[in-house]
C-alpha positions as CSV (number, residue, x, y, z in Angstrom):
1,A,-1.9,-76.0,66.5
2,E,-0.3,-76.2,63.0
3,F,-0.8,-72.5,62.4
4,L,0.2,-71.2,65.8
5,K,3.5,-69.6,66.9
6,P,5.4,-71.1,69.8
7,D,4.9,-68.0,72.0
8,A,1.1,-68.1,71.3
9,M,1.0,-71.7,72.4
10,G,2.9,-70.7,75.5
11,V,0.2,-68.1,76.3
12,M,-2.5,-70.7,75.8
13,M,-0.8,-73.2,78.1
14,R,-0.1,-70.7,80.8
15,S,-3.7,-69.4,80.7
16,R,-4.9,-73.0,80.9
17,G,-2.6,-73.7,83.8
18,R,-3.9,-70.7,85.8
19,Y,-7.5,-71.9,85.1
20,F,-6.9,-75.4,86.5
21,K,-4.8,-74.1,89.4
22,G,-7.7,-71.8,90.4
23,L,-10.2,-74.7,90.3
24,L,-7.8,-76.8,92.4
25,C,-7.4,-74.0,95.0
26,A,-11.2,-73.5,95.2
27,A,-11.7,-77.3,95.7
28,V,-9.1,-77.5,98.4
29,T,-10.5,-74.4,100.2
30,A,-14.0,-76.0,100.2
31,L,-12.7,-79.2,101.7
32,V,-10.6,-77.4,104.3
33,T,-13.5,-75.2,105.3
34,R,-15.8,-78.1,105.7
35,A,-13.3,-80.1,107.7
36,T,-12.4,-77.3,110.1
37,L,-15.7,-75.3,110.5
38,M,-18.4,-77.9,110.5
39,P,-17.1,-80.2,113.4
40,Q,-16.3,-77.3,115.6
41,A,-19.5,-75.5,115.0
42,L,-21.5,-78.6,115.7
43,V,-19.6,-79.4,118.9
44,S,-19.9,-75.8,120.1
45,L,-23.7,-75.7,119.4
46,H,-24.1,-79.1,121.1
47,R,-22.3,-77.9,124.2
48,T,-24.3,-74.6,124.3
49,Q,-27.6,-76.4,124.0
50,Q,-26.6,-78.5,127.0
51,T,-25.3,-75.7,129.3
52,A,-27.4,-72.7,128.4
53,P,-30.9,-72.5,130.1
54,P,-33.9,-71.8,128.0
55,S,-34.2,-68.3,129.4
56,L,-30.7,-67.4,128.5
57,T,-30.3,-63.9,127.2
58,R,-27.0,-62.8,125.5
59,S,-25.2,-59.9,127.1
60,G,-23.6,-57.2,125.0
61,D,-20.3,-57.7,126.8
62,V,-20.0,-61.5,126.8
63,A,-19.8,-63.6,123.6
64,P,-20.6,-67.4,123.4
65,A,-17.5,-69.6,123.9
66,W,-17.8,-71.3,120.5
67,M,-17.4,-68.0,118.7
68,D,-13.8,-67.8,119.7
69,K,-12.9,-70.8,117.6
70,V,-15.3,-70.4,114.7
71,V,-14.8,-66.8,113.8
72,P,-11.0,-67.0,113.0
73,N,-11.6,-70.1,110.9
74,M,-14.3,-68.3,109.0
75,V,-12.0,-65.3,108.3
76,F,-9.3,-67.7,107.0
77,A,-11.8,-69.5,104.8
78,S,-13.1,-66.2,103.4
79,I,-9.6,-65.0,102.5
80,A,-8.8,-68.4,100.8
81,A,-12.0,-68.3,98.8
82,A,-11.4,-64.7,97.6
83,T,-7.9,-65.7,96.5
84,A,-9.2,-68.7,94.6
85,M,-11.9,-66.6,92.8
86,A,-9.3,-64.0,91.9
87,T,-7.0,-66.7,90.4
88,V,-9.8,-68.3,88.4
89,G,-10.8,-64.8,87.1
90,G,-7.3,-64.3,85.7
91,R,-6.2,-61.5,88.0
92,S,-3.3,-61.5,90.5
93,L,-4.0,-60.1,93.9
94,L,-0.3,-59.4,94.4
95,T,0.3,-57.4,91.1
96,G,-3.2,-56.3,90.3
97,Q,-2.5,-56.9,86.5
98,S,-5.1,-58.4,84.2
99,R,-4.0,-61.3,82.0
100,P,-5.5,-61.8,78.5
101,S,-8.1,-64.6,78.2
102,R,-7.2,-67.9,76.5
103,Q,-9.7,-67.4,73.6
104,L,-8.4,-63.9,72.8
105,S,-4.8,-65.1,72.7
106,C,-5.7,-68.0,70.4
107,E,-7.5,-65.7,68.0
108,R,-4.7,-63.2,67.8
109,A,-2.1,-65.9,67.4
110,Q,-3.9,-67.5,64.5
111,Q,-4.4,-64.1,62.8
112,D,-0.7,-63.3,63.2
113,V,0.8,-66.7,62.2
114,R,-1.6,-68.2,59.6
115,P,-0.1,-66.5,56.5
116,V,3.5,-67.4,57.5
117,S,2.6,-71.1,58.3
118,L,0.5,-71.5,55.1
119,A,3.4,-70.1,53.0
120,K,5.4,-73.1,54.2
121,S,2.8,-75.8,54.3
122,A,0.7,-74.9,51.2
123,P,1.5,-76.8,48.0
124,K,4.2,-75.2,45.8
125,N,3.0,-76.5,42.5
126,L,0.2,-78.4,40.9
127,Y,1.7,-81.8,41.6
128,E,1.9,-81.1,45.3
129,L,-1.7,-79.8,45.1
130,F,-2.8,-83.3,44.0
131,G,-0.4,-85.0,46.3
132,T,1.5,-86.8,43.5
133,S,4.9,-86.7,42.0
134,A,5.9,-85.1,38.7
135,T,6.3,-88.6,37.2
136,A,2.8,-89.7,38.1
137,D,0.6,-90.9,35.2
138,E,-2.7,-89.3,34.3
139,K,-4.7,-92.0,36.0
140,D,-3.2,-91.3,39.4
141,I,-3.6,-87.6,39.0
142,K,-7.2,-88.1,37.9
143,K,-8.0,-90.1,41.0
144,K,-6.6,-87.5,43.3
145,Y,-8.6,-84.8,41.4
146,Y,-11.8,-86.7,42.0
147,D,-11.0,-87.3,45.7
148,L,-10.4,-83.6,46.3
149,Q,-13.5,-82.6,44.4
150,K,-15.6,-84.8,46.6
151,L,-14.4,-82.8,49.6
152,C,-14.5,-79.3,48.2
153,H,-17.5,-79.3,45.9
154,P,-20.0,-76.6,46.9
155,D,-22.7,-79.2,47.2
156,V,-20.7,-80.8,50.0
157,A,-18.5,-78.0,51.5
158,G,-20.8,-75.1,50.8
159,P,-19.9,-71.8,49.1
160,E,-16.4,-71.7,50.8
161,G,-15.3,-74.7,48.6
162,E,-16.1,-72.9,45.3
163,E,-12.6,-71.3,44.9
164,M,-10.9,-74.6,45.6
165,C,-13.0,-76.4,43.0
166,I,-12.1,-73.8,40.4
167,L,-8.4,-74.2,41.2
168,L,-8.7,-78.0,40.9
169,N,-10.5,-77.7,37.6
170,D,-7.8,-75.4,36.1
171,A,-5.0,-77.6,37.5
172,W,-6.5,-80.8,36.1
173,E,-7.1,-79.1,32.7
174,L,-3.4,-78.3,32.5
175,L,-2.0,-81.6,33.7
176,S,-4.4,-83.7,31.6
177,D,-3.2,-82.0,28.4
178,P,0.1,-83.7,27.3
179,E,1.6,-80.6,25.6
180,K,0.6,-78.2,28.4
181,R,2.0,-80.6,31.0
182,K,5.3,-80.8,29.2
183,D,5.6,-77.0,29.2
184,Y,4.7,-77.0,32.8
185,D,7.3,-79.6,33.7
186,A,9.9,-77.5,31.8
187,Q,8.9,-74.5,33.9
188,I,9.3,-76.4,37.1
189,E,12.8,-77.5,36.2
190,L,13.9,-74.0,35.1
191,A,12.4,-72.3,38.1
192,K,14.4,-74.4,40.5
193,P,17.3,-72.7,42.3
194,A,20.7,-73.4,40.9
195,A,21.6,-75.4,44.0
196,L,18.6,-77.7,43.6
197,M,18.6,-78.2,39.9
198,K,19.7,-81.6,38.8
199,V,23.0,-81.4,37.0
200,A,22.7,-83.7,34.0
201,P,25.9,-85.3,32.8
202,E,27.4,-84.1,29.6
203,V,26.1,-86.0,26.6
204,S,28.9,-87.0,24.3
205,T,28.5,-85.9,20.6
206,D,31.4,-88.1,19.4
207,L,30.1,-90.7,16.9
208,A,33.5,-92.4,16.3
209,P,33.4,-96.2,16.0
210,T,35.6,-96.5,19.1
211,W,35.1,-95.2,22.6
212,K,36.8,-95.4,25.9
213,G,35.7,-97.6,28.8
214,A,34.9,-101.3,29.4
215,R,31.5,-102.9,29.0
216,K,28.9,-101.5,31.4
217,T,25.8,-103.1,32.9
218,L,23.2,-100.9,34.5
219,K,21.9,-102.1,37.9
220,H,19.7,-99.0,38.4
221,H,18.3,-96.1,36.4
222,S,21.1,-93.8,35.1
223,D,21.4,-90.7,33.0
224,Y,22.0,-90.9,29.3
225,T,25.6,-90.1,28.4
226,G,25.7,-90.7,24.6
227,I,28.3,-93.5,25.0
228,P,27.4,-97.2,24.2
229,L,27.4,-99.7,27.0
230,S,29.3,-102.3,25.1
231,R,33.0,-101.9,24.3
232,S,34.5,-101.6,20.8
233,K,37.5,-103.3,19.1
234,W,36.8,-101.7,15.7
235,T,40.3,-100.5,15.3
236,Q,41.8,-103.9,16.3
237,V,40.2,-105.9,13.6
238,P,42.9,-107.4,11.2
239,P,42.7,-106.0,7.7
240,E,41.9,-109.4,6.2
241,D,38.9,-109.7,8.5
242,R,37.4,-106.3,7.5
243,G,34.6,-105.8,4.9
244,E,31.8,-103.5,3.8
245,K,30.2,-103.3,7.3
246,H,33.5,-102.4,8.9
247,A,34.1,-99.6,6.4
248,Q,30.6,-98.2,7.1
249,E,31.3,-98.3,10.8
250,K,28.3,-100.6,11.6
251,M,27.7,-102.2,14.9
252,V,25.6,-105.3,16.0
253,F,22.7,-105.1,18.3
254,V,20.5,-107.9,19.8
255,D,16.8,-107.4,20.5
256,E,16.6,-109.2,23.8
257,W,12.8,-109.4,23.9
258,A,12.8,-111.4,20.7
259,C,15.8,-113.6,21.6
260,I,14.9,-117.3,22.3
261,C,18.2,-118.1,24.0
262,C,19.3,-120.5,21.3
263,R,23.0,-119.6,21.9
264,N,23.7,-119.8,18.1
265,C,25.3,-116.3,18.1
266,C,27.5,-117.2,21.0
267,D,28.7,-120.4,19.2
268,V,29.4,-118.5,16.0
269,A,31.1,-115.4,17.4
270,P,32.0,-116.1,21.1
271,Q,34.2,-113.0,21.4
272,T,31.3,-110.7,20.5
273,F,28.1,-112.3,22.0
274,C,27.3,-113.7,25.4
275,I,24.3,-114.9,27.4
276,Q,23.4,-112.6,30.3
277,N,23.0,-114.1,33.8
278,D,20.1,-111.9,34.9
279,N,17.7,-112.6,32.0
280,G,19.2,-115.5,30.0
281,R,19.1,-113.6,26.7
282,A,21.9,-112.9,24.2
283,N,23.8,-109.6,24.4
284,V,26.7,-107.9,22.6
285,Y,29.5,-107.2,25.1
286,T,32.3,-106.4,22.6
287,Q,31.7,-104.8,19.2
288,W,33.9,-106.4,16.5
289,G,35.3,-109.1,18.8
290,N,35.3,-111.4,15.8
291,S,35.7,-111.0,12.1
292,E,33.1,-109.5,9.8
293,E,32.5,-112.9,8.2
294,Y,31.6,-114.5,11.5
295,L,29.4,-111.5,12.5
296,D,27.5,-111.7,9.2
297,Y,27.0,-115.4,9.7
298,A,25.6,-114.9,13.2
299,V,23.2,-112.2,12.0
300,A,22.0,-114.3,9.0
301,S,21.7,-117.6,11.0
302,C,19.7,-116.3,13.9
303,P,16.4,-118.4,13.8
304,V,14.2,-115.5,15.0
305,D,16.1,-112.6,13.3
306,C,16.8,-110.7,16.5
307,I,20.3,-109.5,15.6
308,Y,20.7,-106.3,13.6
309,W,23.4,-104.1,12.0
310,V,23.0,-100.5,13.2
311,S,24.9,-97.3,13.1
312,R,27.0,-95.9,16.0
313,E,24.4,-93.3,16.7
314,E,21.6,-95.8,16.8
315,L,23.6,-98.2,19.0
316,Q,24.1,-95.9,21.9
317,V,20.4,-95.1,22.1
318,L,19.3,-98.7,21.6
319,E,21.6,-100.1,24.3
320,Y,20.5,-97.3,26.8
321,V,16.7,-97.8,26.4
322,T,17.2,-101.6,26.6
323,A,19.2,-101.4,29.8
324,E,16.7,-98.9,31.3
325,K,13.8,-101.2,30.5
326,M,15.6,-104.2,32.0
327,V,16.1,-102.3,35.2
328,E,12.4,-101.4,35.2
329,E,11.3,-105.0,34.6
330,K,14.1,-106.4,36.8
331,G,15.1,-108.8,34.1
332,Q,11.7,-110.6,34.0
333,L,11.1,-110.9,30.3
334,P,8.2,-112.8,28.8
335,C,8.9,-115.8,26.6
336,P,9.0,-114.6,22.9
337,L,7.4,-117.8,21.7
338,S,4.3,-117.1,23.9
339,F,3.3,-114.1,21.7
340,M,3.9,-116.1,18.5
341,Q,1.6,-118.8,19.8
342,G,-1.1,-116.2,20.9
343,M,-0.5,-116.7,24.6
344,L,0.2,-113.0,25.2
345,N,-2.3,-110.1,24.8
346,E,0.4,-107.6,24.0
347,P,3.5,-107.9,21.9
348,P,6.8,-107.8,23.7
349,N,8.7,-104.6,24.0
350,D,10.1,-103.1,20.8
351,P,13.5,-101.5,21.5
352,F,13.6,-99.6,18.2
353,A,10.2,-97.9,19.0
354,E,11.5,-97.1,22.5
355,A,14.6,-95.6,21.0
356,N,12.6,-93.4,18.6
357,R,10.4,-92.1,21.5
358,F,13.5,-91.5,23.6
359,K,15.1,-89.4,20.9
360,A,11.9,-87.5,20.2
361,K,11.5,-86.7,23.9
362,R,15.1,-85.4,24.2
363,E,14.7,-83.2,21.2
364,E,11.3,-81.8,22.5
365,D,12.8,-81.1,26.0
366,E,15.7,-79.3,24.5
367,R,13.4,-77.2,22.3
368,R,11.2,-76.2,25.2
369,K,14.2,-75.2,27.3
370,Q,15.5,-73.0,24.6
371,L,12.1,-71.3,24.2
372,A,11.5,-70.7,27.9
373,S,13.9,-68.5,30.0
374,K,14.5,-69.0,33.7
375,D,13.0,-65.7,34.7
376,D,9.8,-66.3,32.7
377,A,9.5,-69.8,34.2
378,T,10.0,-68.5,37.7
379,A,7.3,-65.8,37.2
380,K,4.8,-68.3,35.9
381,M,5.4,-70.7,38.8
382,E,5.1,-67.8,41.3
383,V,1.7,-66.9,39.8
384,W,0.4,-70.4,40.4
385,F,1.8,-70.5,43.9
386,Q,0.2,-67.2,44.9
387,R,-3.1,-68.4,43.6
388,I,-2.9,-71.7,45.6
389,L,-1.8,-69.8,48.7
390,K,-4.8,-67.4,48.4
391,V,-7.3,-70.3,48.0
392,F,-5.9,-72.1,51.1
393,E,-6.0,-68.9,53.2
394,N,-9.7,-68.5,52.4
395,L,-10.5,-72.1,53.4
396,S,-12.1,-72.6,56.8
397,E,-10.0,-74.5,59.4
398,K,-12.3,-77.5,59.1
399,L,-12.1,-77.8,55.3
400,R,-8.4,-77.2,55.3
401,R,-7.9,-80.1,57.8
402,S,-9.9,-82.3,55.5
403,V,-7.9,-81.4,52.4
404,M,-4.4,-81.6,53.8
405,P,-4.2,-85.4,54.4
406,Y,-4.9,-86.0,50.6
407,I,-2.3,-83.4,49.6
408,Q,0.4,-84.7,52.0
409,K,0.1,-88.4,50.9
C-alpha cells in the first residue's frame, strides 16, 4: 500500500466491497429460498399424497393446488439469485456497465504511482542508504553495510539483488576512505538548499588581548566563534604589576585533565583561577585578574605542571575544545593520578592535541569548500540519487520490503 495512490486504494476497496456484498446477497437468497420453498413444497406434497387417488390423472385445464404457492416463490428466488450472481460478477443490472476487476486496478495503480512514491521514500544520499547519520563512525556504517549485503547478495536474493550489491560496494568504498568521505560531506553541505543550510556564526578574526563579554560556560555543544570563554582584564592591570608576559599579550590556561584539584592556583591568584562545580577541576575565569608576579608563581608552583602560558589565538581554541569535550563527557573526568599509577589503559585527554586537530579540520573544510562549487556539488549528489532510485525501482516488492526497515532505522 506504500506505493499506491489514494484513488487506486479507493478502487480496490470499492471492488472488494462489491465482492463481499454479492456473497452476502447470495447467502441470504439461499436461506430465504430454503425457508420459504421447502416447507410449503413438503406440506403441499403431503396433502396431495393424502387426497389424490392412485389412479389420478392430471387434466390439462386443472393444476395441482400446491403449485399456486410454490411457483411465485420460485420466480422470486430465481430473480434474487440472478441479481446476486450479477453483483458478484461485477456488473450492475440497472446500468449495464462493467467495472474493472480488483487485480487489474491494483496493477495499474502500482505502475502509475511507484516512481513517484519511490522518489519520496528512496534514500537521498549514501548515509540514508545505510540508515545512519552523517556523523556515524566507520564501525556503525560497516555493520549496516554487512546487514544489507546479507539481504541483497545474489546467493540469497538471486540475480535481482546484484545491482543493489554493486551500489552498496561503491557506497562503502567511498565512505570507508577518510579523504573521499570528507569530500562527500562537503558536497552534501553545499548541495543543500539555502533555506536548509546551517548558518554558521561569524568567526571573529580579532586577536586583541581584550574582548567583550563575561565568562561563558558551555552547557551543550555550540559553534566556534573565535572568542575565548574566559573574560579579560588585560588593560586593567596596573603598570607596576605588568611584566614580560603582559607585553607579549600572553594568557593562562589550565589542562583540566591533568589537574589534581590541589587548589594551589586558587590560593595564589584567586581573582584569576577558580574550582568548577561540575568537575571539581581548576579553571581560568578571568585573564589577568591578578598581577603577573602572582600568575607566574601559580604556574611555577603547580605540582603537576597543568598551567600554561599561551597566546591569544591558542587560548580561544583550547578553551573551546575543552568545553566541548566536557559537554561530551558530562564532566566525568578520570583521576589524573590513576594514569600515573598505571591504573588506566589510555592516557587522559590532551587538550593541545585536540586543539591542533580542530584547527586542521577547520582549515581542511575551508579548503574543500573553496574548491567545490555549489552547482558542481548539486550535480554530483543528483547522480548518486538517480542511481539509488534506479536500483530501488528494479528491486522486487518482496526484496524492497526487506531492505526498507534497515534503511529507515
